[in-house]
C-alpha positions in Angstrom: 75.2 53.0 -162.0 78.6 52.4 -161.3 79.4 54.7 -158.7 76.7 52.8 -156.4 79.0 50.8 -153.9 76.4 49.8 -152.1 75.7 46.2 -153.4 72.2 46.1 -152.2 71.7 49.6 -153.1 72.7 48.3 -156.7 70.6 45.7 -157.1 67.3 47.8 -156.2 68.5 50.4 -159.2 69.0 47.4 -161.1 66.2 45.8 -160.4 63.8 49.9 -161.3 66.5 49.8 -165.0 65.5 46.2 -165.0 61.1 47.9 -165.6 62.0 51.2 -166.8 59.3 51.4 -170.5 61.1 54.6 -171.4 65.5 55.6 -172.3 66.2 58.7 -172.3 69.6 60.3 -174.7 71.5 62.4 -173.7 70.8 65.3 -176.5 73.3 69.2 -177.2 70.7 70.2 -175.5 70.1 68.4 -172.5 74.1 68.9 -172.5 73.4 72.6 -173.1 70.7 72.5 -170.3 73.1 71.1 -167.4 75.6 72.8 -168.4 73.5 75.9 -167.6 72.9 74.7 -164.5 75.5 73.9 -163.1 76.6 77.5 -163.1 73.5 78.2 -161.2 74.0 75.9 -158.6 73.7 72.0 -159.1 76.6 70.1 -158.8 77.4 68.4 -162.2 75.2 64.9 -162.0 72.5 66.4 -160.3 72.6 69.2 -163.2 72.8 66.3 -165.7 69.4 64.5 -164.0 67.6 67.0 -164.0 68.1 68.7 -167.2 67.6 65.1 -168.8 64.7 64.8 -166.6 63.8 68.3 -168.1 64.1 67.3 -172.4 62.3 64.0 -172.0 58.9 65.6 -170.6 58.6 64.9 -167.8 56.8 67.1 -165.2 58.6 66.3 -161.7 61.8 65.3 -160.5 61.9 63.2 -157.4 64.7 63.2 -154.7 65.0 62.7 -150.8 68.3 64.8 -152.0 67.3 67.7 -150.0 70.3 69.9 -150.7 69.2 69.2 -154.5 65.4 70.3 -153.7 66.9 73.4 -151.8 69.4 74.6 -155.0 66.4 74.3 -157.1 64.6 75.6 -156.0 66.4 78.7 -156.4 66.7 77.7 -160.7 63.6 79.1 -163.0 62.7 75.2 -163.8 60.6 74.1 -166.2 60.0 70.9 -163.7 59.0 70.2 -159.9 62.0 69.2 -157.8 60.6 67.6 -154.5 60.4 64.5 -151.8 58.7 61.8 -153.7 56.7 61.1 -149.3 55.4 65.6 -150.2 54.2 64.3 -153.6 52.2 61.8 -153.4 51.5 63.9 -150.4 50.1 66.7 -152.5 48.8 64.4 -155.5 46.9 62.4 -152.9 46.1 66.2 -151.3 46.9 64.8 -148.4 
């Protein structure tokens, strides 16, 4: 969270972090997967976040980052990378 300079955003992230029920640890497998994803077009932090989501068993990675969504759709991933609004519409069958 040290990269967040907007105090309002930082407080919101900290509030979400406080209610998180699961903490994901960085493993060698996740590091290797992140390196692979970075080599295939994801930015370093994006590749790490997606790799952690994959190795922790997540079904979907939600983001509002259109660049990440487009880049992720070009890679064979073990999870979906989607915009939250579109994901909710899909889940609710709207």
